[in-house]
KENU-491143 format. One record per residue (C-alpha): residue number from 1; x, y, z. Coordinates in nm, 2 decimals. Example, Ala and Ser with C-alpha at 12.3 -4.5 7.8 and 13.67 -1.06 7.14 Angstrom:
# residues 2
- 1/1.23/-0.45/0.78
- 2/1.37/-0.11/0.71
***
This chain:
# residues 253
- 1/11.58/13.22/12.87
- 2/11.64/13.32/12.51
- 3/11.53/13.19/12.18
- 4/11.64/13.22/11.82
- 5/11.39/13.22/11.53
- 6/11.58/13.20/11.20
- 7/11.84/13.47/11.25
- 8/11.65/13.67/11.52
- 9/11.74/13.62/11.88
- 10/11.50/13.72/12.15
- 11/11.66/13.76/12.50
- 12/11.38/13.90/12.71
- 13/11.11/13.64/12.73
- 14/10.81/13.69/12.96
- 15/10.67/13.34/12.95
- 16/10.80/12.98/12.93
- 17/10.80/12.90/12.56
- 18/10.75/12.52/12.55
- 19/10.43/12.32/12.52
- 20/10.25/12.08/12.29
- 21/9.99/12.11/12.01
- 22/9.74/11.83/12.10
- 23/9.53/11.64/11.84
- 24/9.47/11.30/11.99
- 25/9.70/11.28/12.29
- 26/9.59/10.92/12.39
- 27/9.73/10.80/12.05
- 28/10.05/11.01/12.08
- 29/9.93/11.26/11.82
- 30/10.10/11.57/11.96
- 31/10.37/11.80/11.83
- 32/10.61/12.03/12.02
- 33/10.49/12.39/12.02
- 34/10.68/12.70/12.10
- 35/10.47/13.00/12.21
- 36/10.70/13.29/12.23
- 37/10.61/13.60/12.44
- 38/10.88/13.86/12.51
- 39/10.99/14.22/12.48
- 40/11.18/14.34/12.18
- 41/11.32/14.66/12.04
- 42/11.16/14.81/11.72
- 43/11.45/14.69/11.51
- 44/11.42/14.33/11.65
- 45/11.04/14.35/11.57
- 46/11.11/14.44/11.21
- 47/11.37/14.16/11.18
- 48/11.11/13.91/11.32
- 49/10.86/14.03/11.07
- 50/11.11/13.97/10.79
- 51/11.17/13.61/10.91
- 52/10.79/13.55/10.90
- 53/10.74/13.72/10.56
- 54/11.02/13.52/10.40
- 55/10.88/13.19/10.54
- 56/10.53/13.28/10.44
- 57/10.62/13.38/10.08
- 58/10.78/13.04/10.03
- 59/10.54/12.84/10.23
- 60/10.24/12.95/10.04
- 61/10.37/12.78/9.72
- 62/10.45/12.45/9.89
- 63/10.23/12.15/9.80
- 64/9.98/12.04/10.06
- 65/10.19/11.83/10.31
- 66/9.90/11.58/10.34
- 67/9.96/11.50/9.98
- 68/10.33/11.55/9.94
- 69/10.42/11.40/10.29
- 70/10.71/11.64/10.31
- 71/10.75/11.93/10.56
- 72/10.84/12.19/10.29
- 73/10.95/12.54/10.39
- 74/11.05/12.57/10.76
- 75/11.22/12.82/10.99
- 76/11.48/12.70/11.24
- 77/11.41/12.74/11.61
- 78/11.67/12.72/11.89
- 79/11.67/12.83/12.25
- 80/11.67/12.75/12.62
- 81/11.40/12.72/12.88
- 82/11.36/12.65/13.25
- 83/11.51/12.33/13.40
- 84/11.80/12.33/13.15
- 85/11.57/12.27/12.86
- 86/11.73/12.34/12.53
- 87/11.64/12.32/12.16
- 88/11.87/12.33/11.86
- 89/11.77/12.40/11.50
- 90/11.42/12.25/11.53
- 91/11.25/12.28/11.19
- 92/10.93/12.46/11.25
- 93/10.62/12.60/11.09
- 94/10.46/12.93/11.22
- 95/10.12/12.85/11.36
- 96/10.05/13.22/11.46
- 97/10.20/13.52/11.29
- 98/10.39/13.77/11.50
- 99/10.19/14.03/11.68
- 100/10.30/14.31/11.90
- 101/10.17/14.58/12.14
- 102/10.37/14.90/12.23
- 103/10.52/14.90/12.58
- 104/10.70/15.23/12.61
- 105/11.02/15.20/12.41
- 106/10.97/14.82/12.38
- 107/10.72/14.60/12.20
- 108/10.55/14.30/12.37
- 109/10.57/14.03/12.10
- 110/10.37/13.71/12.06
- 111/10.45/13.44/11.80
- 112/10.39/13.06/11.79
- 113/10.57/12.78/11.61
- 114/10.53/12.40/11.59
- 115/10.78/12.13/11.51
- 116/10.72/12.07/11.14
- 117/10.84/11.70/11.15
- 118/10.61/11.61/11.44
- 119/10.31/11.82/11.31
- 120/10.34/11.64/10.97
- 121/10.36/11.30/11.15
- 122/10.03/11.38/11.32
- 123/9.87/11.51/11.00
- 124/9.96/11.19/10.81
- 125/9.82/10.97/11.10
- 126/9.50/11.16/11.09
- 127/9.48/11.13/10.71
- 128/9.55/10.75/10.73
- 129/9.27/10.70/10.98
- 130/9.03/10.90/10.77
- 131/9.10/10.68/10.47
- 132/9.07/10.36/10.67
- 133/9.44/10.27/10.70
- 134/9.49/10.36/11.06
- 135/9.20/10.21/11.26
- 136/9.09/10.44/11.54
- 137/8.72/10.42/11.47
- 138/8.74/10.42/11.09
- 139/8.51/10.19/10.90
- 140/8.67/9.85/10.83
- 141/8.63/9.69/10.49
- 142/8.53/9.32/10.48
- 143/8.79/9.08/10.33
- 144/8.66/8.96/10.00
- 145/8.98/8.79/9.90
- 146/9.17/8.84/9.57
- 147/9.12/8.76/9.20
- 148/9.38/8.73/8.93
- 149/9.33/8.88/8.59
- 150/9.60/8.88/8.33
- 151/9.87/8.82/8.59
- 152/9.74/9.10/8.81
- 153/9.61/9.02/9.16
- 154/9.32/9.24/9.25
- 155/9.22/9.29/9.61
- 156/8.85/9.26/9.59
- 157/8.62/9.53/9.73
- 158/8.29/9.35/9.69
- 159/8.18/8.98/9.65
- 160/8.26/8.87/9.30
- 161/8.02/8.58/9.25
- 162/7.70/8.63/9.05
- 163/7.50/8.46/8.78
- 164/7.40/8.52/8.42
- 165/7.05/8.52/8.29
- 166/6.86/8.20/8.39
- 167/6.54/8.04/8.29
- 168/6.21/8.22/8.31
- 169/5.85/8.12/8.37
- 170/5.60/8.22/8.10
- 171/5.23/8.16/8.07
- 172/5.06/7.97/7.79
- 173/4.74/8.10/7.64
- 174/4.56/7.85/7.86
- 175/4.71/8.00/8.17
- 176/4.96/7.74/8.27
- 177/5.33/7.80/8.32
- 178/5.61/7.68/8.09
- 179/5.99/7.73/8.12
- 180/6.17/7.94/7.86
- 181/6.53/8.01/7.84
- 182/6.83/7.80/7.93
- 183/6.83/7.54/8.21
- 184/7.20/7.58/8.25
- 185/7.37/7.78/8.54
- 186/7.57/8.06/8.39
- 187/7.85/8.17/8.63
- 188/7.95/8.54/8.62
- 189/8.23/8.72/8.80
- 190/8.14/9.08/8.87
- 191/8.49/9.19/8.96
- 192/8.57/9.51/9.15
- 193/8.91/9.53/9.31
- 194/9.22/9.75/9.37
- 195/9.57/9.75/9.22
- 196/9.84/10.00/9.12
- 197/9.90/10.16/8.78
- 198/10.11/9.87/8.66
- 199/9.84/9.63/8.74
- 200/9.58/9.84/8.56
- 201/9.80/9.86/8.25
- 202/9.84/9.48/8.26
- 203/9.46/9.43/8.28
- 204/9.41/9.65/7.97
- 205/9.67/9.45/7.78
- 206/9.51/9.13/7.89
- 207/9.17/9.25/7.77
- 208/9.30/9.36/7.43
- 209/9.46/9.02/7.38
- 210/9.17/8.81/7.52
- 211/8.89/8.95/7.30
- 212/9.07/8.86/6.98
- 213/9.07/8.49/7.07
- 214/8.81/8.22/7.09
- 215/8.75/8.13/7.45
- 216/8.77/7.77/7.58
- 217/8.51/7.60/7.79
- 218/8.55/7.67/8.16
- 219/8.76/7.99/8.10
- 220/8.64/8.34/8.20
- 221/8.57/8.58/7.91
- 222/8.52/8.95/7.96
- 223/8.17/9.07/7.86
- 224/8.23/9.43/7.97
- 225/8.51/9.67/7.90
- 226/8.74/9.71/8.20
- 227/8.72/10.05/8.37
- 228/8.91/10.21/8.65
- 229/8.90/10.50/8.89
- 230/9.20/10.63/9.08
- 231/9.26/10.80/9.42
- 232/9.56/10.89/9.63
- 233/9.56/10.75/9.98
- 234/9.81/10.73/10.26
- 235/9.95/10.39/10.34
- 236/10.20/10.38/10.63
- 237/10.24/10.76/10.59
- 238/10.33/10.73/10.22
- 239/10.10/10.89/9.94
- 240/10.00/10.60/9.72
- 241/9.79/10.59/9.40
- 242/9.52/10.32/9.42
- 243/9.33/10.20/9.11
- 244/8.99/10.05/9.15
- 245/8.92/9.82/8.85
- 246/8.58/9.69/8.74
- 247/8.50/9.42/8.48
- 248/8.24/9.15/8.43
- 249/8.35/8.80/8.33
- 250/8.14/8.50/8.22
- 251/8.25/8.14/8.26
- 252/8.23/7.99/7.91
- 253/8.01/7.68/7.89
***
């Protein structure tokens, strides 16, 4: 058995190198792992350290793969194992830095790598589950439907229907009740929903145009300034910016 890490070939292995990193095996969330143990000469040890240092010095500047969804800096791994196993130019991340103990004129080396493509796939699945996109025990959001504002369809995150100020009961000086205020039902829409950046920009344009006009009976008129918060989530493994928009509308009587 022999393996090649970057440009360094190790010919004297003392253990079978192949296995798996396991996160949630029942869901297929595993990644190929290569745990290398072998004997090397001092010069080979220094060459291996150079491979690791070069990878490390580039890798530390990579964007978090959970955000970028790209594998970034890798080192190629090739080799053979028992039972005619073979691996060719597998893009890997180091998961354990090289270590060594002196064995006479040789050094007993240990180093671990993981398939970067498969490890990233597992990472994105975990992130997706944590943000509610992948099931697996995550909290499910009720379906509140959609609402269209200014041509933008918002996916609602809470029930939208509410009411404006209604009549009140007051007391006369004699201690009996009388009704004050309007006896008309005032329909409000307390809107909170999600869209993308384009949708949010459309809503802002709609608001600027709407408040300069006289509303017609039955239409909905904004009585609060639209606001939005944004977060980046993973949808089908792709980082996506989601805008949560809030605005209160009143149905004009």
